[in-house]
TORTIFI-505763 format. One line per field, with one value per residue: x negated, z negated, y of N, C-alpha, C, O in turn; residue in one letter; residue number from 1. Coordinates in steps of 0.2 Angstrom, whole numbers, plus 5000, padded with zeros to 4 digits. Atoms other than C-alpha are relative to their C-alpha. Example, Ala and Ser with C-alpha at 12.3 -4.5 7.8 and 13.67 -1.06 7.14 Angstrom:
REM TORTIFI-505763
n.xx: c(4996|5004)
n.zz: c(5000|5001)
n.yy: c(4994|4994)
ca.xx: c(4938|4932)
ca.zz: c(4961|4964)
ca.yy: c(4978|4995)
c.xx: c(4996|5004)
c.zz: c(5000|4997)
c.yy: c(5006|5005)
o.xx: c(4991|5001)
o.zz: c(4997|4996)
o.yy: c(5005|5011)
residu: c(a|s)
num: c(1|2)
***
This chain:
REM TORTIFI-505763
n.xx: c(4996|4995|4996|4994|5001|4994|4994|5004|5001|5005|5003|5007|5002|5008|5004|5007|5001|5005|5004|4999|4994|4997|4994|4995|4993|4994|4994|4995|4995|4993|4996|4993|4996|5002|5005|5004|5006|5007|5007|5005|5006|5007|5005|5000|5008|5003|5007|4999|5003|4995|4991|4994|5002|4996|4994|4998|4999|4996|4997|5000|5002|4995|4997|5001|5000|4992|4997|5000|4996|4996|4995)
n.zz: c(4994|5001|4993|4998|4992|4998|5007|5007|5001|4999|5003|5000|5006|5001|5006|5002|5007|4999|4994|4994|4999|5002|5000|5007|4997|5004|4995|5002|4996|5005|4999|4998|5007|5004|5002|5002|4994|5004|4999|5000|5002|4999|4999|4993|5000|4993|5000|4998|5003|5003|5003|4993|4997|5004|5001|4990|4998|5007|4996|4995|5002|5003|4994|4999|5006|4999|4992|5002|5005|5004|4995)
n.yy: c(4999|5004|5000|5008|5003|5007|5000|5000|4994|4999|4995|5002|4997|5002|4999|5003|5007|5001|4995|4999|4996|5006|4998|5001|4999|5001|4999|5002|5002|5001|5006|5003|5003|5006|5002|4997|4999|5004|4994|5003|4996|5006|4993|5003|4999|5000|4995|4994|4995|4995|5001|4999|5003|5006|5000|5002|5007|5004|5000|5005|5007|5001|5000|5005|5004|4998|5003|5008|5003|4998|4997)
ca.xx: c(4741|4759|4767|4784|4778|4790|4801|4788|4782|4762|4751|4732|4721|4699|4689|4672|4668|4654|4644|4653|4667|4682|4700|4717|4733|4749|4762|4780|4792|4812|4824|4839|4855|4850|4833|4820|4809|4790|4774|4758|4741|4724|4707|4702|4681|4670|4653|4662|4654|4668|4685|4692|4683|4690|4707|4708|4702|4714|4727|4724|4721|4736|4748|4740|4743|4763|4765|4757|4768|4782|4792)
ca.zz: c(4802|4803|4819|4825|4836|4844|4827|4815|4807|4807|4796|4797|4784|4784|4770|4762|4754|4750|4761|4776|4784|4784|4793|4781|4792|4783|4795|4789|4799|4793|4792|4800|4789|4785|4786|4774|4779|4776|4776|4780|4774|4783|4781|4799|4801|4812|4813|4813|4815|4807|4799|4817|4826|4813|4814|4835|4835|4817|4828|4844|4834|4824|4842|4848|4831|4833|4851|4843|4829|4828|4844)
ca.yy: c(4828|4820|4816|4804|4791|4777|4776|4779|4792|4794|4803|4802|4810|4812|4810|4805|4786|4782|4796|4792|4801|4788|4791|4786|4781|4781|4773|4773|4765|4767|4753|4748|4746|4730|4731|4740|4752|4748|4759|4752|4760|4756|4766|4765|4761|4769|4781|4799|4814|4825|4824|4830|4816|4803|4810|4809|4792|4786|4792|4784|4768|4769|4773|4757|4748|4755|4747|4730|4728|4739|4738)
c.xx: c(5006|5004|5005|4995|5006|5005|4997|4995|4991|4997|4991|4996|4991|4999|4993|5000|4992|4993|5003|5008|5004|5007|5005|5003|5003|5006|5005|5006|5007|5003|5006|5008|4998|4993|4997|4997|4994|4997|4994|4994|4994|4995|4997|4990|4997|4994|5003|4996|5003|5006|5004|4999|5005|5007|5001|5000|5004|5007|5003|5002|5009|5007|5000|5003|5009|5002|4999|5003|5004|5005|5006)
c.zz: c(4998|5007|4999|5008|5001|4994|4993|5000|4997|4994|4998|4997|5001|4993|5000|4997|5002|5005|5008|5002|5002|5004|4997|5004|4994|5006|4995|5006|4996|5002|5000|4995|5000|5001|4996|5001|4998|5002|4998|4997|5003|4998|5008|5000|5004|4997|5002|4999|4996|4998|5008|5004|5000|5000|5007|5000|4995|5005|5005|4997|4998|5005|5002|4994|4999|5006|4998|4997|4999|5005|5001)
c.yy: c(4995|5000|4994|4997|4994|5004|5001|5008|4999|5005|4998|5006|4998|5001|4997|4994|4999|5003|5000|5004|4993|5002|4995|5000|4997|4999|4997|4999|5001|4994|5003|4999|4995|4997|5008|5004|4997|5004|4994|5006|4998|5005|4995|5000|5003|5006|5006|5004|5005|4998|4999|4994|4993|5001|4997|4993|4996|5001|4996|4994|4998|5000|4991|4995|4997|4994|4994|4997|5002|4999|4994)
o.xx: c(5006|5007|5005|4993|5010|5007|4999|4993|4990|5000|4989|4997|4989|5002|4991|5004|4989|4988|5002|5013|5000|5009|5003|5004|5001|5009|5004|5008|5007|5002|5009|5007|4992|4992|4998|4995|4994|5000|4994|4996|4991|4997|4996|4988|5000|4994|5002|4993|4999|5009|5007|5004|5008|5010|5004|5005|5004|5009|5008|5007|5013|5011|5005|5006|5012|5006|5003|5004|5006|5010|5011)
o.zz: c(4994|5009|4995|5013|4997|4994|4988|5005|4992|4992|4994|4999|5002|4990|5004|4992|5007|5007|5013|4999|5003|5001|4997|5006|4990|5010|4991|5009|4991|5006|4997|4990|4998|4999|4998|5007|4994|5005|4994|4996|5000|4997|5010|4998|5010|4992|5008|4994|4993|5001|5009|5006|5004|4997|5008|5001|4996|5008|5005|4999|5001|5003|5003|4996|4998|5006|5000|4997|4993|5004|5005)
o.yy: c(4990|5005|4990|5000|4993|5009|5001|5011|4995|5009|4994|5011|4993|5005|4994|4994|5000|5000|5004|5005|4988|5007|4989|5005|4993|5004|4993|5004|4999|4991|5008|4997|4997|4991|5013|5003|4993|5008|4989|5012|4994|5011|4989|5005|5002|5009|5007|5003|5009|4993|4994|4992|4990|4996|4992|4989|4990|4996|4992|4991|4995|4996|4987|4989|4992|4989|4990|4991|5001|5002|4996)
residu: c(m|e|i|t|y|s|s|c|t|l|g|v|t|a|g|v|a|d|g|n|v|v|a|n|v|r|i|y|r|p|g|a|e|d|i|s|a|e|t|y|e|f|q|v|p|g|h|f|v|d|g|k|e|a|i|t|f|a|t|e|w|a|k|e|w|i|d|e|h|c|v)
num: c(1|2|3|4|5|6|7|8|9|10|11|12|13|14|15|16|17|18|19|20|21|22|23|24|25|26|27|28|29|30|31|32|33|34|35|36|37|38|39|40|41|42|43|44|45|46|47|48|49|50|51|52|53|54|55|56|57|58|59|60|61|62|63|64|65|66|67|68|69|70|71)
***
């Protein structure tokens, strides 16, 4: 899933790692004229039932991260 939030593009996927459902987040922050673009990648830990739950949780987690770090 990919959405735009604030000034960032947020990509969230779910997968399986070590037998557990995990969420992966990529946050892309475009740069201004004098600032280069930045990309952040995270694996969001949790005990998810399925991929849908992982994506929902990780999307909210990423929005909070953006609010804190990209303002």
